[in-house]
Structure formats: C-alpha cells, structure tokens
C-alpha positions in Angstrom: 32.9 -5.0 -11.7 34.7 -2.0 -10.3 34.0 -0.3 -13.7 30.3 -1.0 -13.5 29.5 -0.1 -10.0 30.9 3.2 -8.8 29.9 3.1 -5.2 27.6 0.7 -3.5 26.8 3.2 -0.8 24.6 5.9 -2.1 25.7 9.5 -1.5 22.9 10.6 0.8 23.0 11.9 4.3 19.9 10.1 5.7 19.3 8.3 9.0 21.0 5.0 9.6 17.9 2.9 9.5 14.4 3.1 7.9 11.0 2.2 9.1 12.1 -1.5 9.1 15.3 -2.3 11.0 17.4 -4.1 8.3 20.9 -3.6 7.0 21.0 -1.3 4.1 22.7 -4.0 1.9 19.8 -6.4 2.7 17.3 -3.6 2.0 18.7 -2.8 -1.4 18.9 -6.5 -2.2 15.2 -6.7 -1.3 14.0 -3.9 -3.6 15.9 -5.4 -6.6 14.7 -8.8 -6.0 11.2 -7.7 -5.1 11.0 -5.7 -8.4 12.2 -8.8 -10.3 9.7 -10.9 -8.6 6.9 -8.5 -9.4 7.8 -8.8 -13.1 7.8 -12.5 -12.9 4.4 -12.5 -11.0 3.0 -10.7 -14.1 3.7 -13.7 -16.1 1.6 -15.9 -13.9 -2.1 -16.6 -14.1 -4.0 -14.6 -11.5 -7.6 -16.1 -11.8 -9.0 -19.1 -13.4 -11.9 -17.4 -15.3 -11.8 -15.1 -18.1 -14.8 -13.1 -16.9 -12.5 -10.5 -15.3 -11.4 -7.8 -17.7 -8.2 -8.5 -19.5 -8.3 -12.3 -19.3 -5.6 -12.9 -16.7 -5.7 -16.7 -16.9 -2.7 -17.5 -19.0 0.9 -18.3 -17.8 3.6 -16.6 -19.7 1.3 -14.1 -21.5 0.7 -11.0 -19.4 -2.6 -8.9 -20.1 -4.3 -5.9 -18.9 -3.3 -5.3 -15.2 -0.5 -7.6 -15.3 1.3 -5.4 -17.8 0.9 -2.5 -15.3 2.4 -4.4 -12.5 5.2 -5.5 -14.8 5.9 -1.9 -15.5 5.9 -1.0 -11.8 8.4 -3.8 -11.1 10.7 -2.8 -13.8 10.7 0.9 -12.5 11.5 -0.5 -9.0 14.4 -2.5 -10.3 15.8 0.4 -12.4 15.6 2.9 -9.6 17.1 0.3 -7.2 20.0 -0.4 -9.4 20.5 3.4 -9.8 20.7 3.6 -6.0 23.6 1.2 -6.1 25.6 3.8 -8.4 25.8 1.7 -11.6 27.2 4.0 -14.1 24.9 3.3 -16.9 21.9 4.1 -14.7 23.0 7.1 -12.7 21.0 9.6 -15.1 17.8 8.1 -13.6 18.4 10.1 -10.4 19.6 13.6 -11.4 18.3 14.8 -8.0 21.0 12.9 -6.3 18.9 10.4 -4.3 17.2 7.2 -5.2 15.3 6.3 -2.0 12.1 8.4 -2.6 11.6 6.9 -6.2 12.4 3.4 -5.0 9.7 3.8 -2.3 7.0 5.2 -4.7 7.6 2.7 -7.4 7.6 -0.2 -4.7 4.1 1.0 -3.6 3.1 1.1 -7.3 3.9 -2.6 -7.5 1.9 -3.3 -4.3 -1.0 -1.0 -5.3 -1.5 -2.4 -8.8 -1.1 -6.0 -7.8 -3.4 -6.1 -4.7 -6.0 -3.8 -6.4 -6.3 -6.4 -9.1 -6.5 -9.2 -6.8 -9.1 -7.4 -4.5 -11.1 -6.6 -7.7 -11.1 -10.2 -8.7 -12.3 -11.3 -5.4 -15.0 -8.5 -5.4 -16.4 -8.9 -8.8 -16.2 -12.8 -9.2 -17.3 -13.7 -5.7 -14.5 -14.2 -3.2 -10.8 -15.2 -3.1 -11.7 -18.6 -4.3 -11.2 -16.9 -7.8 -7.5 -16.5 -7.1 -5.1 -19.1 -8.4 -1.7 -19.9 -7.1 -0.1 -17.5 -9.6 -2.3 -14.7 -8.3 -1.3 -15.3 -4.6 2.3 -15.6 -5.5 2.2 -12.2 -7.4 0.4 -10.6 -4.4 3.2 -11.9 -2.2 6.0 -10.9 -4.5 4.7 -7.4 -4.6 5.1 -6.9 -0.8 8.9 -7.9 -1.0 10.0 -4.5 -2.6 7.9 -2.5 -0.1 9.8 -4.1 2.7 12.9 -3.4 1.1 12.1 0.1 0.4 10.8 1.0 4.0 14.2 -0.4 5.3 16.3 1.9 3.3 17.7 5.0 5.0 15.5 8.0 5.0 16.9 10.7 2.6 17.8 14.1 3.9 18.9 15.0 7.4 18.7 12.3 9.9 15.3 12.3 11.8 14.0 10.8 15.0 11.1 8.6 14.1 9.8 8.5 17.7 9.6 12.3 17.8 8.5 13.0 14.3 5.9 10.2 14.1 4.8 8.1 11.1 3.8 11.2 9.2 7.0 12.8 9.4 9.0 9.7 8.6 6.9 8.8 5.5 7.1 12.5 4.3 11.1 12.1 4.5 10.8 9.1 2.2 8.9 10.9 -0.5 10.3 14.4 0.0 12.5 15.7 -2.9 16.1 16.4 -1.9 16.8 19.9 -1.0 19.6 20.3 -3.5 19.9 18.6 -6.9 23.2 17.7 -8.6 24.2 19.9 -11.3 23.4 17.8 -14.3 26.0 17.1 -17.1 25.4 19.4 -20.2 24.3 17.1 -23.1 25.0 18.1 -26.8 22.0 19.6 -28.4 21.1 16.7 -30.7 20.9 14.5 -27.5 18.6 17.0 -25.7 16.2 17.2 -28.9 16.3 13.3 -29.0 15.3 13.2 -25.3 12.5 15.6 -25.9 11.2 13.5 -28.9 11.4 10.3 -27.0 9.5 11.7 -23.9 6.8 13.3 -26.1 6.3 10.0 -28.0 6.0 8.1 -24.6 3.5 10.7 -23.5 1.4 10.1 -26.5 1.6 6.3 -25.9 0.7 6.8 -22.2 -2.3 9.0 -23.1 -3.5 6.7 -26.0 -3.2 3.6 -23.7 -5.3 5.5 -21.0 -8.0 6.7 -23.3 -8.3 3.2 -24.9 -8.7 1.3 -21.6 -12.0 -0.4 -21.3 -13.5 -1.0 -18.0 -13.1 0.7 -14.6 -10.7 -1.9 -13.2 -8.0 -1.4 -15.9 -8.3 2.4 -15.9 -8.1 2.4 -12.0 -4.8 0.3 -12.4 -3.7 2.7 -15.0 -4.3 5.5 -12.7 -2.3 3.9 -9.9 0.7 3.4 -12.0 0.5 6.8 -13.6 0.1 8.7 -10.3 2.9 6.8 -8.4 5.2 6.6 -11.4 5.0 10.2 -12.1 5.6 11.0 -8.5 8.6 8.8 -8.6 10.0 10.5 -11.7 9.5 13.8 -10.1 11.2 12.7 -6.8 14.1 11.4 -8.8 14.5 14.9 -10.5 13.8 13.5 -14.1 10.8 15.9 -14.7 12.7 18.9 -13.6 15.5 17.8 -15.9 13.1 17.4 -18.7 11.6 20.8 -18.0 15.1 22.5 -18.1 15.8 20.8 -21.6 12.5 21.8 -23.0 13.0 25.3 -21.8 16.3 25.4 -23.8 14.4 24.0 -26.9 11.1 25.6 -26.4 9.9 25.9 -30.0 11.1 22.6 -30.9 9.3 21.0 -28.0 6.1 22.8 -28.8 6.3 21.8 -32.4 6.7 18.2 -31.4 4.0 18.2 -28.9 1.7 19.6 -31.6 2.7 16.9 -34.0 2.2 14.2 -31.3 -1.4 15.6 -30.6 -2.2 15.8 -34.2 -1.2 12.0 -34.5 -3.6 11.1 -31.8 -6.7 10.5 -34.2 -4.6 8.2 -36.3 -4.0 5.9 -33.3 -7.9 5.3 -32.7 -10.0 2.8 -34.2 -13.0 4.0 -32.2 -14.4 7.4 -33.0 -15.8 7.5 -29.5 -12.3 8.0 -28.1 -11.7 10.8 -30.8 -14.9 12.5 -29.2 -13.3 12.3 -25.7 -10.1 13.9 -27.2 -12.1 16.8 -28.8 -14.0 17.5 -25.7 -10.8 17.5 -23.6 -9.4 20.0 -26.1 -12.6 22.2 -25.9 -12.6 22.3 -22.0 -8.7 22.6 -21.8 -9.1 25.7 -24.1 -11.8 27.2 -22.1 -9.8 26.6 -18.9 -6.9 28.3 -20.5 -9.2 31.5 -20.9 -10.1 31.1 -17.3 -6.4 30.8 -16.4 -5.9 34.4 -17.6 -8.6 35.6 -15.2 -7.8 33.5 -12.2 -4.1 32.3 -12.7 -2.6 35.5 -14.1 -4.8 38.3 -12.8 -6.1 36.7 -9.5 -9.9 37.2 -10.2 -12.2 34.5 -8.9 -14.8 34.0 -11.8 -17.4 31.5 -10.8 -19.6 32.1 -13.9 -17.1 31.7 -16.5 -19.0 28.8 -18.3 -21.5 31.4 -19.4 -19.0 32.8 -21.9 -18.7 29.3 -23.5 -22.4 29.3 -23.9 -22.5 32.8 -25.4 -20.0 31.8 -28.0 -21.9 28.5 -28.7 -25.4 30.2 -29.0 -23.9 33.0 -31.2 -22.4 30.3 -33.5 -25.5 28.3 -33.5 -27.6 31.2 -34.5 -25.6 31.9 -37.6 -25.0 28.2 -38.6 -27.9 27.9 -40.9 -29.7 25.5 -38.6 -33.4 25.0 -39.3 -34.1 25.8 -35.8 -32.2 29.0 -35.7 -34.3 32.1 -35.0 -32.2 34.0 -37.4 -33.6 32.2 -40.6 -31.5 32.1 -43.8 -28.2 33.2 -42.2 -25.2 30.8 -42.7 -21.9 32.1 -41.9 -18.7 30.4 -42.9 -16.8 29.0 -40.0 -14.2 31.7 -39.7 -16.9 34.3 -39.5 -19.0 32.2 -37.1 -15.9 31.7 -34.9 -15.4 35.6 -34.9 -19.0 36.1 -34.2 -18.8 33.7 -31.1 -15.7 35.3 -29.9 -16.9 38.9 -30.5 -20.2 38.1 -28.6 -18.4 36.8 -25.7 -16.0 39.7 -25.6 -18.9 42.1 -25.6 -20.6 40.2 -22.7 -17.3 40.1 -20.9 -17.0 44.0 -21.1 -20.6 44.5 -20.2 -20.3 42.2 -17.1 -16.9 43.5 -16.2 -17.3 47.1 -16.5 -19.7 47.5 -13.5 -18.3 44.7 -11.4 -14.5 44.6 -11.7 -14.2 47.4 -9.1 -15.3 44.6 -6.6 -12.7 42.4 -5.1 -12.4 39.0 -3.5 -15.6 37.4 -2.3 -17.9 40.2 -3.7 -16.6 39.7 -7.3 -16.9 35.9 -7.0 -20.6 36.3 -5.9 -21.3 38.7 -8.8 -19.8 36.5 -11.5 -21.7 33.5 -9.9 -24.9 35.6 -10.3 -24.0 36.3 -13.9 -23.7 32.7 -14.7 -27.2 31.9 -13.4 -28.7 35.0 -15.0 -27.3 33.7 -18.5 -28.8 30.4 -18.1 -32.2 31.7 -16.9 -32.3 34.3 -19.6 -31.6 31.8 -22.5 -34.3 29.4 -21.1 -36.8 32.5 -21.2 -36.0 33.8 -24.7 -38.6 31.4 -26.1 -41.1 33.6 -27.6 -43.4 33.2 -24.5 -41.6 34.4 -21.4 -39.6 36.8 -23.6 -38.4 37.4 -27.2 -37.9 34.4 -29.4 -34.1 34.1 -29.6 -32.9 30.9 -28.2 -36.0 28.6 -28.5 -36.0 28.5 -24.7 -35.2 25.1 -23.1 -35.4 23.3 -26.4 -32.3 25.2 -27.5 -31.0 25.2 -31.1 -30.8 21.7 -32.7 -29.7 20.2 -36.0 -26.7 22.4 -36.3 -25.2 21.5 -39.7 -21.6 20.0 -39.8 -18.9 22.3 -40.9 -17.6 22.2 -44.4 -14.2 24.1 -45.0 -12.7 24.1 -48.5 -15.0 21.2 -49.5 -13.8 19.1 -46.6 -16.9 18.0 -44.6 -16.3 17.5 -41.0 -19.4 15.3 -40.6 -18.1 12.6 -43.0 -15.5 9.9 -42.5 -12.3 10.5 -44.6 -9.4 8.2 -45.7 -6.0 9.8 -45.2 -2.9 7.8 -45.8 -4.9 4.4 -45.2 -6.3 5.8 -41.8 -9.9 6.4 -41.5 -10.8 9.6 -39.6 -14.4 9.7 -38.4 -16.5 12.8 -37.6 -15.1 13.4 -34.2 -11.5 12.9 -35.3 -12.1 15.7 -38.0 -13.5 18.1 -35.3 -10.4 17.0 -33.1 -8.0 18.2 -35.7 -9.9 21.4 -36.1 -10.1 22.0 -32.3 -6.4 21.3 -32.1 -5.7 24.2 -34.4 -8.0 26.4 -32.2 -6.1 25.3 -29.1 -2.7 26.2 -30.6 -4.0 29.7 -31.4 -5.3 30.1 -28.0 -2.0 28.9 -26.5 -0.1 31.3 -28.7 -2.4 34.1 -27.5 -2.0 33.1 -23.8 1.8 33.0 -24.2 2.1 36.3 -25.9 -0.2 38.1 -23.5 1.4 36.6 -20.4 4.9 37.6 -21.6 3.9 41.1 -22.7 3.7 44.4 -20.6 0.1 43.8 -19.9 0.8 40.3 -18.6 3.3 41.6 -16.1 0.7 44.1 -14.9 -1.9 41.2 -14.5 0.7 39.5 -12.3 1.3 42.8 -10.3 -2.4 43.0 -9.9 -2.7 39.5 -8.6 0.2 39.9 -6.1 -1.0 43.1 -4.6 -3.5 45.3 -6.4 -3.0 48.3 -4.0 0.8 48.3 -4.6 0.4 47.8 -8.4 -2.1 50.9 -8.5 0.3 52.9 -6.5 3.0 52.1 -9.1 0.9 53.6 -11.8 -1.0 50.6 -13.1 -4.5 51.3 -14.1 -6.1 48.4 -12.2 -9.6 48.6 -13.5 -8.4 48.8 -17.1 -6.1 45.9 -16.7 -8.6 43.6 -15.0 -11.1 44.4 -17.7 -8.7 43.5 -20.4 -8.1 40.2 -18.8 -11.8 39.5 -18.3 -12.6 40.5 -21.9 -9.8 38.3 -23.4 -10.6 35.4 -21.2 -14.2 35.6 -22.2 -13.4 35.8 -25.9 -11.2 32.7 -25.8 -14.1 30.8 -24.2 -16.4 32.1 -26.9 -14.0 30.9 -29.6 -14.1 27.2 -28.1 -17.8 27.5 -27.8 -18.1 27.9 -31.6 -16.5 24.5 -32.2 -18.4 23.0 -29.3 -21.8 23.9 -30.9 -20.9 22.1 -34.1 -19.4 19.0 -32.3 -22.6 18.5 -30.3 -25.0 19.5 -33.2 -27.0 21.3 -30.6 -27.0 24.1 -27.9 -29.3 23.9 -24.9 -29.0 25.9 -21.7 -28.9 23.1 -19.1 -25.1 22.4 -19.2 -24.1 26.0 -18.4 -24.3 25.9 -14.7 -22.0 26.5 -11.8 -21.9 22.8 -10.8 -23.6 19.7 -12.2 -22.9 16.0 -13.2 -22.2 16.9 -16.7 -19.1 19.0 -17.9 -18.5 21.6 -18.7 -19.5 23.7 -15.7 -17.8 26.5 -13.9 -16.7 24.4 -10.9 -15.2 21.8 -13.6 -13.3 24.6 -15.2 -12.0 26.2 -12.0 -10.9 22.8 -10.6 -9.0 22.1 -13.8 -7.1 25.4 -13.5 -6.3 24.8 -9.8 -5.4 21.2 -10.0 -3.4 21.5 -13.2 -1.5 24.7 -12.1 -2.5 28.3 -12.2 -0.6 30.6 -14.5 0.8 27.8 -16.7 -0.2 26.7 -20.2 0.1 22.9 -19.8 -1.5 22.9 -16.4 -5.1 23.6 -17.4 -4.9 21.3 -20.3 -3.7 18.5 -18.0 -6.3 19.3 -15.4 -9.1 19.4 -18.1 -7.9 15.9 -19.4 -7.9 14.3 -16.0 -11.1 15.7 -14.8 -13.0 14.8 -17.9 -11.3 11.4 -18.5 -11.7 10.1 -15.0 -15.5 10.4 -14.8 -15.7 9.2 -18.4 -13.8 5.9 -17.6 -15.0 5.4 -14.0 -18.8 5.5 -14.5 -19.6 5.3 -10.8 -17.8 8.6 -10.2 -20.2 10.5 -12.6 -22.8 10.9 -9.8 -20.1 12.0 -7.3 -17.9 14.3 -9.3 -18.0 17.2 -7.0 -17.2 14.9 -4.1 -14.1 13.5 -5.9 -13.1 17.0 -7.0 -13.4 18.2 -3.4 -11.2 15.3 -2.1 -8.6 15.9 -4.9 -8.4 19.7 -4.0 -7.9 19.0 -0.4 -5.1 16.4 -1.1 -3.5 18.8 -3.6 -3.8 22.0 -1.4 -2.2 19.9 1.4 0.7 18.4 -0.6 1.1 20.6 -3.8 -0.8 23.8 -3.5 0.8 25.2 -6.7 -0.8 22.6 -8.9 0.5 19.4 -10.7 2.5 21.5 -13.2 3.7 24.4 -11.1 4.3 28.0 -12.1 7.9 28.9 -11.0 6.8 32.0 -9.2 3.9 30.5 -7.5 5.9 27.5 -6.4 8.6 29.8 -4.7 5.6 31.5 -2.9 4.2 28.3 -1.5 7.5 26.7 -0.7 9.5 29.7 0.3 10.8 28.0 3.6 11.8 24.9 1.6 14.0 26.6 -0.9 17.8 26.7 -0.6 19.3 30.0 0.6 20.6 31.0 -2.9 19.1 34.3 -3.9 16.1 34.1 -6.1 16.0 35.9 -9.5 14.4 39.4 -9.1 10.7 39.7 -10.1 9.9 41.8 -13.2 9.2 45.3 -12.2 5.7 46.5 -12.4 4.8 48.4 -15.6 3.6 51.8 -15.1 1.0 53.6 -17.2 -0.9 50.3 -18.2 
C-alpha cells in the first residue's frame, strides 16, 4: 500500500474546509464513491418507454446519455484518485492540484444525469416516466458534488464570508498559479501521446457530429465543456500544447491525417456536408483572423469577399445560367480567379478606407458588405448590367472534375463509399491546409511582426519606421484573397450562388457576425482558434434546431460569458493571454517581445 499511495494529503495550500464542512478524508471518499455510483447508475434503466432518444429502458446496457454520465463518473474517479497521490495517476494533474478538475467533473456528472431526467419528464409528460433506476442515478450524481464542494479550496486560504459565493467558487475552478515542472518524456512517448490525443479528438468530433436529436447533443455539450475545463484546470491541455510545440510538424501531419479520415467514419453524407461547411467557414475565419487577430482591424463586411470569390468562380464554371456563356475554367484557374477577384476588391476597398481607425473603419467595412449585396442584386439586366442574374443568382453550377475524378459522384475507396459532400470535404481540406500554411508563414514573417506592432500601437509602430498604411493594406488584401479562395469551393458545393446569405447578420451562416464571433470565441491570432470557433458556431445551431432562430442571441450570451472568464478566447494566443491576465501571471520575467520591423 505504501508503494501505491505516496501521500494521502495533497500538496496544496488551500483553506482547511470547503463550502461544505466535512473532513477532507470524508470529502475525498465521497468524490470517489460518488463517481463510482454515477458509473453504476449509467447501467440502470432511467425510463420505462423507448420513446426518449437513445432507449434508456435497459438494465446493464447503457445507451445515449447514459454513456455520457458514465464518462463523467469515470473522470471524477480518476481525478479523485489522482488527488490521493496514487503513483500511477499523478500524471493526470501536472498543474499540481486536483481539486478544480474534481469539482468540474463532479458537476459534469450532475449536469448530464439531471439534464437527462429533466428532459425525460419534459418530453414524455412528467416525472411519472422515471423509473427507480433513473431516480437512483440522479441521487448518485449528487454524491460527488457534495464531496467535491467539501474539499479544501485550492490556492491561498480565503475567507468565504468576505469573498462571498462568487469568490469561493472561483477558487475551486481557478487554475493554480504555478504548475509543477513536468518530467521530460522520451521523444517516442511524446509522439505516442500526440497520436493518442489526436485520435481521441477525432473520435469526440465524430461522436458529436453523429448525434441525432437535441437531447443527446446537449448532453454531449455539457460533458465536453466541463470535461475540457477540467482537463485545462488539471494542466493536461497545457502539457499537451507544450509537447505538440516540440513536435509541431509531426502533430500537424497527424492532425491532417485525422481530418482526412473523418469522411471514412461517416455513413451519412449529410454529416460530411456539415464537415465541408465547417472547413469552408473555418478557412474564411482564418482569413479574417489576419485582419482582426493579427492586425487589429475590425472588419464587419468580410463575408462580402467570400461572395466575390463565389460569384467569380460561378461565372467561369460553365453554368448554363452564367452571363459569361461558353466559359469553363479548370478548378485551379477558377480558384485563382476567385482569389484574385477578392484580392482586387480588397485593395479597392482598403486603399481609400484603411487610413481610418477604430469605429470609423468598422462602419465603412459594414457599408461595403451591404453595398456588395445590394449591387449583386441589382446586376440583373434591369436595374443594371446583366452580370449576376440579380436575386436569382447563378444556379446549376456543375460539379468539379479533376483528373477524371468527378466530385459529384459517389466513389468506392478501400471498401468505403465517399459521397458527393465527402469528396468536396477532402478537396476543402487541401484548401484549408494551404490557407493554414499561408497564415503561419505570414504571421511568422517580418510583415507578420509588423501586423502585431500595428495592432498593439499603430502610432508607436509608425514612429519606428513601419509603413502603417501599406502593412494594413497587405493584411486586408491577403485576408480577402483567402476568403475568395474558400468561396470558389463553396460555390461548387452549394451548386448555386445567390446574394441573400452575404449579410452582416442573419439566421443562415455564413455572415460577417458569424465569422467575427468564430474568431473571437476561438482565439484571435491563432490557427486552431478560428477553426474551433467555426466548428462550434456551425455545429451547435445545426444540431439544436431551436437555436437557429436565436443564433445572435446565443452568440451574444456566449461572447459575454467568454469576455468575462476567458477574454483571450478558447484557444489563447500566448501574447494576448499575457495581456489579459498580466496581474495573474507569476513574477518571473516574461520573454521579450519581438522588435518592430522598420521599413516595412
């Protein structure tokens, strides 16, 4: 026993008691027992009728939301045992404290279980649709929460009476100020960890996109949100980020392979359609990230550049409804045409407006987005020249055919059938990789450092010799061209281009508000942030149909919550994280910022 358990008392310097006055040993016993009971409760029947999604009527055979409750219970048990100092589980808490992840995983048990029970009562007509197993599962899920709230609060000792409930809860879920120095792992182990984590990421994304019904997806969101928060509080996500940074090329290659395998996991081409749209909007958000995240220019009409690329590609696609009859470009030429058209529009719009700053620039770009939409509606041969067919748009855009591979037909590859949207998903994945490479090369270059200098303080950057107007124009043009490149694929995926979607805000994605929210929520100045933001903001309304009419309301609430608790975004840029949490950082000297580049 002494070899297994190193120290029953965790090495934290928190207050003696938590919110619930219980001995620490009893509190830890409750968290372990409660997690185990939650796992057991997942194997009980929760309702007597199979009308509820997932069929939760069987004993000994978890399904649907029950599996999510089981995962939450398992996380609670593992973090609780890690808090005991068990040697084989100490790697679960590299940040040096297990209280915060225990609290979060315990609330995940409570949230998933009681959300399921409330949904059963709401949809089936009352609590009479619960069975004994469901009631027991609900009671079991309360046990780990009681134990978690009785644990000593991490960090410096706090006075609950003075700090109040808000300060006390913040102490539970706050990340420790100083993390332990992790042990250095051999290279092969680090690469193995990267492969396992990326594989788990693919499995989680595939499960989320395959979920049917708002109840199961809502439970998936609960466990994903609280589970990811628990992993972050434990320090596991930071540890993985550090390992990935040491093997950046290897990690990016595996991430590409995992993304390419996604269509092979789908039996429904509709899910592949969701995937390709996420890639399209994520790619456009990356272009906007250059303008907003790196350069600090607020562009509220960015979706217009996506429309310019889509219309340019549609006009040269060979569609019978194209006003340029008899013109059919190969895809590479159509892609270059769309990107070049958007770049030209970016220069034409940016040249006279980028001397403005702040709110004035935002108003002008908002006006450009509206001007684009109104203009393409009026180029119908009646109100103006016949270029875009007005509100009817350009329909019947033929599917791409590259090297004899028709993207509109299903193909059998290694025993897997890839439908139309799966084909376009793989094509868009290649485009996304190209955009990511361009973003990385640009942000790490001399011009990228100049963009950051402009964002931080344009006056100071100009005084150091940076040509502010030229630098901003390059950012504007490059971001526009990347959006236009994505627009060329979007036109062929949808088979038509109409002016209605290209608005600032609306119920249908993409729109400028959607793209801006994806960048801000995901993390400005990062590569994976906008991709994650686009995935969340597209997938959530897609799965939760009742949110489709309240997207802006939901986005607003999400932004308020994020700005309060994590203003740097879900995936934080290191520089911006230091800016927002300067007072919370340890007193160790920060690495000096890269000097501004003169003469750009």
